[in-house]
N, C-alpha and C positions, 0 to 999 in steps of 0.2 A: 445359632443364637445360644447365649450361656444359660438362659433361663434363670429361674429364682426358687428358692426354697419354700416348701409350702406354708411355713411359720416364720413370722416377723421377729428376729432375734437381733435386737439392737446392739447388744453389747459385741457380737461378732461382726456385724456390718461396720459398725464405728472404729472398732479397732483397725479394722483391715483399711477402711479408707483414709484414716488419718495416718496411716503408715505409706500408703500410695501417695498422698499429697507431699507428705515430707520426703519421700524417696525421689518424687519428680519435681520439687522446688516449684510447684505451681503457683504459689503465692509470692515468690521473690520478684522483686521490683527493679526495673533500671529505666534511665531516661531513654525515650524513644521520641525523638523530633517528628515522627511520622504518626504518632498517635495523640490524641487529646488526653491529657491527665487529668487524674482524678485523686486527690490526696485527702483521705478522711481518718480520723484517729479518734480514740476516746481518751478523757483524762487519765493518766496513768496512775496505778494504785500504789499506795504504801505496801509494802511487803510486811503486812501483818501477821502472817503465817497462814491463813485460810481466805479462800475467796468467798463472800457471801452472796445473798441473791441480788442485792443491789449491784454487785459486780457482773453476775450473770445478766441481768436484764441489759445493764448498760452496753456491755461488750456484744451480746446478742444483736441489740439494734446496729451497733456499727458493721457487724459482720453481714447482716442482711445486705445492708446499703453496699458494702465492698463488693460481695457477691453480684448483686444486680448489676451495679456498674461495669464490672468484667464482662457479664454477658451482653452489655449494652455496647461493648467495643472500646471502652475505656483502659487506658494504661494506669491502674490503681495501685497507689501505694497505702498500705494499712499496717502500720507499726506498733510495736507495743514497747514498754519500758517501765523503769520502777523509780518512784520518788521515794528513794532509800536513806536519805539521811532524816535527821531530826527527833524530835521528842518521842513519837511513838516507839521507834527502835529502842531508846534509851529507856524508857520507862519499862517496856516489856523486858530488857536485859536486866534491870534492877530487879523486877518480880521474878524472874526465872534464874538470877544469879549465873548471868551469862555475860559474853561481851557483845555489844550492839553489833560488831562487824560478823561475828559468828552467826549471831542471831538471824541477821538481816540476810545473809547470803544463804543459809540453810532455809529461811522462808522464800527466798525468790525462787529457789529449784522446786519446792514444794509446789508455790503457787503456779510456775510455768507450767509444771504437769499438769495440773487441775485445768488451766486455760486450754491446754494441747487437747484435753479430754472434752472439751466442750466443741471441737471441730472448728475453731475459730482462724480466719482465714489470715493471720498474721504472718508479714515477712521477718520471721525469726532472725535472720542474718543481721537485720537492723537493731536488734534489742540493746537497750543502753540501760544503765543504772548510774543514777547521780552520785553514788558513794565510789565509783570508780575513778581513779586518778585521770585516766584518758579523757574523761568527761570534765571534772572538775577544773582540770589544767587550764581549760578554755574558758571557764566562769572566772578564774582567777585573771586570766589575760585580758578578758574584757574590764574586770575590775579596775586594773591598772590604767587601761585606755580611759576608761570613765575618769578616774583620778587625775590624769594627766591633762583632761579636758575640763577639769573643774565640776565635773558631774558627781563626784563623790568626795565626800568630806567629812571630818570628824570633829565633834563638839560635846561639850558637857550636856547630858538630858536625864531626866528623872525616868527610873524603872522600877518595877516590880522587884522587890528583893526580900528574900526570907533569910533572915539573920542565923536561923538555926542549920539551914541548909546550905548558907553561905552561897547562894546562887541566885541568879536573875530567873524571873519566871514570866511566861507568856502571860498574856490576859486568860487564856482558857485554863491556866493552872492555878489561877486565883479563885477559890470557892467561898463566897460569903467573906471577902476580905480576908482569909485565912490560905496558907499553903497546902496545897491539895495532897502533898506527901506527908508532912508532920503536924499540919494543923496550927503551926505558929502564925502569928499575924504578920501579915504582909506590910511593908512599908515603902514607900516612895523613896528612892536613893538615887543620888545624882552621880552619874558615871560616864565616863568619855565613851561616846557611842560613834559608829559609822553611818552616816545617812548618803542616800541617794536623791538628787534633786528632782524629784518626779513633779514638784510643783511647778518647774519651769514649764511643763508640759499640759498643765491644768487645762486651760483655754482649749488647745488643740484637742486634747482628749475629750473634752465636752462637746466641742463642735462636731466631732466625727461620729458621737453617739446618735446623731440623726443621719449618718451616711451608712448606716449598718442594716440594711432592709433585711438581711437574712438572719437577723437576731431576734429572738423574742422581745417584745416591747417591755415586758417587765423587768428585763435584765437590764435594758439600756436605761430604763428609768431609775433603777437601783443605782447604777453607775453615775447617773447625772445626781442624783442626791448625795451620794457619798463625797463627789467632787465637790459639790455646794456651792456654787457661783451666789454671791451676793453683790449686788450694786450699791454703793453708798458714799460715803466721805471719811476721810481720815481727818481728823481734828487734833492739834495738838495743845496740851495744856500745860503751860509754865508752872514747874514747881517753884512755889516762893522760896526767896533767899538762896538761889542757887541758878546754875546754868542748864539744869536738866528740864527737858521737856518731855512729857509723857504723850505718846501717840495713841490715839483710841480710834477704832473703826466701828461706823455707826450706820445701820441703814435708815435711821430716823434723825437726820440732822435737822429736820423740821422741829425738834423738840430741843434744840441744844440750848435755847434761852431759858430752859427750864432745868438744866441741869445744877444738880445742888451739892452733889459729892461724887467721888470717883473711887472706884472699885479695883483692886488689883488681884489677880490670881497669886494663891499663896506660892506658887513656884515662880511668879515673876521676879527676876533679879534685883528689880528696885524694891521689893518689899525689905528684905533685910538691909539693904543699903540706907535708905531712907530713914529706917528705924532706930541703924546703928546710933547711940550716943545719946538716945532720947529716953525719956522717962518710960516710954511704950516699949522699949526694947526687950525686955523680958517677957511681956505678955504677947508680943508679935512672935518672937521665937517659939514660944509655947504652942501659940496657934499653928503655926506652920508646921511644927513637928506633930501635932494632932491631925493635921491634914494628911502629911504622909502617911499615917495609918488607917485612911479612909479610901473607898472607892471613888475615884477621881473621873470616872468616865461621864459624859455627858447625861447618859440615863439614869445613873445614880444619883447625880446630883440634883436633877429635877425634883425627887423625892424627899430632898433634906429639907429641915426647918433652915431658913436663911440665917446665917450668923457670919461675925467677922470681928475685926479689931480695929481699931484706929492705930495708924502706923506712927504718929506723932508729926506728920507733915501736911501741909496744904499745898493745893494747886490753885491756879486761877483760872476761872471760865474765861476763855478769850473773847467772847462776844458780849459778856455782861460786866466782866471785872468782878465777879462775885468771888470771894475768898472760899474755897472748897476744901473740907477735909478729905484727906485719903485714907481708904480702908483696904485692908485685905480680907477677902471674903469668899465663903465656900461656894458660892455660885458662880465666880468669876474663873473661868477656865483658859489655861494657855493655848489650848487648840483652837480658838476661837478668836478670830481677828488678832489683835497684838497683845492679848493677855490683859487689857485695861478695859474696864467698862465705864461710859459716861452715864452715869447714874441720874435719871428722871423720874422720879417717885410717881408724879402726877400721871405718868404715861407708860408705865411697865410695870408689871404686878410684882415681879420680884423685887424691883427697888421700891415699890411701895411697901411692900411688907418690911424691907429692911429699915426705911425710914420710919415706920411706925414702932419697930421695935428699939431703935436707937435715937428716938425722938429727934429725927433730921429735917431739915426745912423741904415743904413741899410746894412747888410753885407750878400752877397750871398755866400752860402756853397753847393748848389747843381746846376749845370748847366744841360740843355739839352746835350745828348750825341754828337750832331751834330752841335752844336754852343756854342758860347761863352754867358756870361750874366754879364751885369755890372748894378751897383745899380743905378748909375747916370742916367741910360736911361730906367728903368724900369717903365710903367705904371700901373703895376698889379703884384702881387705876382705870383712867379713860384711854383706851389703845385704839380707838377708831379714828376714822377721819373727820375732819370739821374745821374749824376758822380759827387762825392764829390770832392770839391775844399776849401782852406782855412780852411782845418779841420785836420791840422797836420798830424798825421800818418795814416790818412784814405782817404787822397786825391787819387784820381784816382780810388776809390772802388765804385760799383755801389750802390747807395743809399738804395735801398732794402736790398741788401745784407749787408749792414752795421748797420741796425737795431739790430741784434742780437751782432755782434763785438763790437759796442758801448756799448750796454747793459752790457756786459762782462766787458769792460773797465772800466766803472763805478764802476761796483762791486771790481774789482781789486784795483782801486784807493780809494775805500772806500767812493765814494761821492754819489753814488746811487745803484739801484737794478732794475732788472726784476720784474715786478709786474702785477698785474691785478687790472683793475677798473670796477666798476659797475656803471650804472646810477642810479639803485635803491638805495633808501635812507632808513633809519631805519622809521619805519611808526608811525608817530606823533598820538598819540591816545586822547590826550586831547582836550576837548571841553568845553568852558567857557559858557555852555549853562545849561538849567534847564532840559529839557524833554530828560533825558538819564538814562544811568544806572551808578549810583555813584561809583567812584574810591575807592575802600575799603582800603584807607590808613590814617593815622594821623600822624600829625606834633606835635613832643614834643620838646620842648626847651631844655631838658636835654637829650633825647635819639635819636634826630633826626626824620626821617621816619621810621614809623612802621607800619606794616601790622596789619590789623584787623583780630583777630583770627578767625579760621573757625567756632568756637561755636558761634560766634555774627554776623555771615553773616545769610541773606544779610543785608547790609547797606541799609535801605529802602529810597526810594526817597519819600520825603514827598508831597503826591499828594492834600494836603489842602493848598499848598503854590501857591501865585498867581504869575505871571510874572510881572515884574517891569516896570517901563515906558521905552518905546523902545524895550521891548522884552528881558529885561536884566534879568539874573539869579538872583532868590532871595536866592540861597543857600549860598553866601558869608556873608549875612546879616541876615540869620535865624539862631539865636542863639540856637534855639532848635536841629537843625542841626548841626550846627558847633561846638557846644560845645561837647566834648569827653573826655575820661579819657585815659591816655597811658596806652595800654596793658602791657608795660614793667616794668615801674616804678609806675604806678598808680597815676601821677600827673595830672594835668589838661592839656589837650591838644586840638587841634583843628581839625576838620574833613578835609579831601581835599574836595574841593568844585567843580572840575572839575568833568566833566562825560565824559563817554567814546564815542567814535567815533562810529556811528551805524554801520558801517562795521565789528565792533568786534561781535556785535550781529548776523550777517549774517553770519559769519565765522565759525560757528559751530552748526547751528541749526539743519542741517541734522542729527548730531548724536543724537541729543535729542530727534527726532521723534521716534529712535528706542526704548525708553524707557521714554516717557514724564511723567509718573507719580512715577519715581524713586526719593525718597527723601533721600537717604543715600549716593548717589554718584552723579557725573555729568551725568553720564549714566550707565546702566546695560551692564557690560563687555560682558555677553554672548549674551545680544540681539544686541549688536554692532558686535560681532564676526558671529553672524548669517547674519545680514541685510548687512553690510558694506564689502566692498566699495558699493556705489550705482550704479546701473548697467544704469542708464539713468539720465541725467539732463536736464532739457528743460528751455531756458530762452533766453532774448535780449541780442544781441552782443554787446551792449551799456555798459554790465557789464564783458565783455570779459578781461579786465585787472585787474582792483583793486578787486572786488568781487571775481573773480575766483582765482586769485593770493593769496589773504589774505587766502581763503578758503584751497588752497593748503598748505600754510604756517603754518595755524593753525593746519593743520593734521600732518604735520612734528613736530610741538612742542608736540602735544600729544603722537606722537610715541616715542620720547626722553624721555618723562616722564614716559614710559613705560604703557600707557593707551590705545593704539592700537597697531595692529601689521602690519598696513600698512603705506604708505605715501601718495599716491594718493586717493583723496576722491570719485571720479567721473569717471566711467570706460568709459562711452559715454557721449558725450555733444552734444544738438541740439540747434542751436542759431537760432530761427525762425526769418523770416522777418518782417518788420512793415507793419501796417494796413494803406493804403492811400487812398485819395480821393481828386477831385478836389475842388478848393476853389471858394466861391461865393462873390461878394462885389458888392456894390452900392456906387455911388460918396457921398451920403448923410450920411449913415451909417456904411460905411467901410465894413468889414467882416461881412457876414450873415451865421446863421445856416441856413441847408438845408430846415427845415420848416419855414424859414422866406422869401424862394423864391417860387413865385408864376408863372403862365403862363398864357398869355392871349390868346384868341380866335386862333389868329394867331400863337401861339406857340412860342412867344417871352418870355424870362424870365424877371421878373419883382420883384421888392422888396415889399413884402406886407405891409410894413412900411408907404413907400412914392410912391409907383407904379413907382419909378423910373427904368430905364434900368439896368440889372443886368450883370457884366462881369464874364465870367467863367474864372479862373484862372488854373495854372498849377496842376497837381496831386502831392500832398504832403503828408507826414506823417499826420495822423489825430492829431490835437491840438486843444485845447481850444482856443489858443491865435487865430488862423486861423479860428477857427469855422466850420471847415469841419469835424465835429464829428457825428457819429450816436448813439443815445443812446441804449444801449442793450434792455433797458426795452421797447422800441418802438418794435423792432424786437420779444421779448419774447410775448408782449401782442399780436401782430397782427398774428404773424407766428408760435410761439412755439420754443422751445428749439433745436427740432431735425433740422429743417428747417435752423435756424441760424448756429448750427454745421455743417450742410452739406454744406452751402455755404462756410464757413471759410476753409472746407477741400477742396472743389472742385475748388475753384477759382485759386489756384496756391500751386506749392509744398511748404512744411513748411519753407524752408530755404530761400525762395523768398519773396520779398514784395507782398503784396495783396492789388490789386486796388479793391476799392470798387465799385459796380455795383449794382444799384436798380434791373436792368432786371436780373441779375445773382440769386439774392434771389427770385424773382419771378419763375425762371427756377426751383430752388430747390425745391420751394415748389408745383410746377405743378408735377415735379419727384416723390414726394413723395405721392401726389394723384393718380398719376397713378399706382404706386406699390399698394397702397390701393384698388383702384378701381379691379384691377387684383384680388387680394385676395377675394374681395366681389363677383366676377364673377365665381371664382371656388371653393370657400370655400365648397359649399354641395359636389362637384365632387370629391374633394380628401378627404372628411371626412372619417376618420378611414381608410384610404389607407396606405398600407406600402409603402416607397420609393423604387423605382427600384435599384437593385444592381446586376443585371446579366450582360452578355456579351453584349457589345454595337454591336457587328455586328449581334446580333439576333433580334435587333430592325428594324422596318421599316426606310426608308431614312430619313423622316421628324425627327422622333424620335431619330433615331442616331444623327442627327445634334443638337438637342437640349440637349441630354445627353452629347455629346462631348463637346458642348459649356459651359455646367454646369462645367464640369471638368477643362477645359481650364480656365474658370474664377476663381475657386479655386486656381489655380496654379498662375494664374497672381496677384489675391488678395493678397494671402500669402506673394509670393515674394515683391510685393510693400511695403507691411507693415513691414515685416521682416527685408529686406534687405535694404531699402532706405527711409521708411516714406513717400512714396509717394502717399499718400491717394487720390490726384486727379485722378491719372490714375486707383488706385483701384476702385474708384467710377466710373470711365468711363467704365470699365470692367463689372461691375454690371449693368450698364445701357444698355450696348449691350447684355447681358444675358437678362434683362426684355423686351427688343425688340424681340428677339428670341422666348420667351415664348409667347408674343403677336400673333405669326404666327401659333400656334396650337389652334384650335378651337373645336375639336371633344372631347366633355367631357364624351361620351359614352363609347368609348373605354377604357376597363379594363388597358390596356398597357400604354395608352397615361395617364392615370390617376396615375398610378404608375411613370412614368416618370416625370410628371408634380409635383407630390408629391416632390419627390426629388429635382427638380429644384426650387420649392417655398422654401423648407426647407432651401436650399443652399443660396438663396438670403436673407433671413431673418437673416441666421446665418453670413453671410459675411456683412451686412450692421449693425449689432446689436452694435459692438464697435462705430459706426459712428452715427447713429440715434436709441440710444437704446430703447427710450419710445415706438416708433410705432414699433419696432421690438418684444418687449416684449410682447405687445397687440396682434400682429399677432401670434406669437408662442402659446400664450395661447389660441388664436382662433383657432389653429390646434389641440387643444386637450392636449397640453403638462402643466403638473401641476408644474413643477420647473421652476425656472427663467431659462432663456435662457443662462445666464452666468455658469448655471451648466452643460451644454451641451459643449461635445469637438468641437473644431473648426473643419470644414469638412475636411473629408480625400481626398487626392488628388491622381488619379488613372492616371497615365503616359499611359497605354492602353487605358483608356476609352478616354483621351484627344488627341490621336492620330488621326491624319486625314488621311483617305484614299486618298483623293485628296487635293490638295493644289493649289492655284491660284499663279501663276508664272508670274512676271512683265518682259515684253520684252523692253530693251532700245537699241537705236542706237547712239553710240556716247554719251552715258550717258543720253540721253532724252528719257522719256517714249513715246513709239509707240504702244505697243500692250499688251496684257495679254493672257495667256492660262491656262486650268487646267491641272494637271497632277498627277500620282500616288504620294503619298508622299514620297515612297522610290526609285524613279525614279533616275537612275545614271545620271551622268554628260553628257555623249554622248547622252542619249535620250533626255536630256533637250536641248541640244545644238541644235539638230536637229530639234525638234520641233520649237524652237526658230527662226531657219533659215527659216523653211517652212512658217511662218506666213506671210500672205498678206501684214499687214502694215510693216512689217520688211523689206520683199523684196521691197516694194515701195521706203523706204528710203535708201537701200542698192544700189539699182537701178545699178546693173552690176559693182559697184565698187569693188575693191578686197579687201577682208575681212582680215584685218591684225591679229587679233585675237579675240576670243570669251571667255568673262568672265563669269563663272557659279558660281552662289551661290546657293547651292542644297536648293530646297524648297522654294526660295524666287525669285531670279531674273537671267536674262541673260542678257548681255551687249556686243552686237556685236560692236567692234571697226572696223572703215573701214577708 
């Protein structure tokens, strides 16, 4: 037996075992038809430069599951990669006066080293980075396939545009209507953009939300709301003196008889078309321009005062014949329905406010069942269900029942139809940015838009190009990139200079993990058939909508291209909570990092910069802006990876937020030292001893207790990991077992040695997914020559775990009053009698009549008086 040192030295142990794992390639995965596969991974990070505690928690959770599944006999794939393109790298490069490519690759190298220090069980041979041409080559290939199938298209669309920086901004780069970089007002600008037809899959994506039992309900609910299915009718409103008809989607077709005007979104193409040549043209153009300078998100629009401009045209209400003025209004959005609103001021509050402001007609067509309603006295819209009035053949009908009847009426008259609308819009994937995957298309004056042939892929992003002033993309003015030959006619052409949204990169990376070295296809079909769908995906809830929805969409695209035989990519999803900590601030320096806070002899907190008093703020998500962050390197240097991992898992269940606690970290360190000391004390006694595997009842009482506790702990830890990922309660169970082990002191008794050997090995095996370095060291110290990962997970024996006697709680009217022990198999009558005989129970019953006695066998008796 090799033994262990007297002192727990995590730095030495962890470096040694990480080198061993690397040398033996123990985490390298390969397809094996003889073993059941288990594919799990965590959302890959932006290579921002440093891992943070959110990363540490996320990746530790995944690592525990991967190691546990390996010990359970699964063939485990646990890969890692880098979401390397996009704004974060560009922004950081600008701030640090460097190139995005250099910045990104240096950060990847640094963060990879940090992750390896955590002892994470990644198959690093499968590492991918989305900025590598070998990766985005296949993304471009898929884009071309989608274009050929009509799944990708180009059209004009409005984008956030900064005139000063001469670039498109993503929504998150617009702060209070201004550019985050220069502070100049952002406006809406119409540009040609590339789109994916995700709306073709809206219904399928929605239906399958109810077929994801391994996903958190709140995530599927968020996706349902984002897809936003609405059932209603499309009604066509003819424009007077023209052949134009304006389609409107509404869920309130029961109110169509009360429509008195129509509103178009400022971005609607008919606004300027219908206003052209009228007296209203200048006012309309001014209003449209004003709207381009405002935040047009649905959330922002809700808070605006309703305003609009008459565009100089009228349409006809197709069911009443009423001539209706057409307005462009700030509350009408292109992202909802058709971008046109059938305005019924009596029954929609926004329409009511608009009608009052511009003195437009209000016609009541639904009244409460028990009262009359007149437009002249209304102070707000009536939006409830009621009885139809002023609605021709539908008068007197319940408005809810009238929805279908009126939809059928519209179809019969040829003026509308039943239809469904989705909030989901096609995915705009164009980015006028540099650091992204080039869109593989060329523009030819003779042939139009032509895809780049497969043989010419990838279209490589020129990494020697420098960002222009203001961070503008150099691609449009880089002749060596723009200049191209048309693949169809051979004439001079120009290359597309937009790059793809980074969500495209992250929508299929999990498939590339299955065969990252495949150079003849987007992935090896056999490898994907073996590994996919992924069994477990782990990541932040902030990606619950877009990333996860786009990944589900991409899988459907690949399914329809006959590349995969499944629709859903992730069987189970875990969204872990955020890591939080209180903030510190002083009056002179604002927010302070924890290391910038000192303490006086009296225990008061002071700023180390100015010695001024420090205010402790509320507990919030760790963020650099609030400076309430803990550097993982500090923890790794001071305590080691195992302590860091243990605290992240013990402090709370993974789906809940983790509140940082220095005392909690110290407590984790003390526990591991306690485990280590126990093995130091017992190592000689259990050297070479076979673990006890006999009948529990043949043991002396004290050893019976330890043996039972050992098997009870196996059962608890296995259930906590397998069923709920509740590592915190699993760790608590092991702590209880360690406490029980410390009660046994006789190291001379041969039976005690056997029972203790069994308990000691069990503790190491149960803790090994959580604190792997320490457990590998102790496992080797016990004389084992193979990695602990090669040993099966401990077997649970229900017979050995069964208690002969249990502690039963006695309550009177639900309040704890006493306890007693009883045989584990005692029946209800026996437990009831023992509870009623308890001295403390009798004291609180005090002669009162007992109304009933509730017995939970093996747990409690509640006496109700």
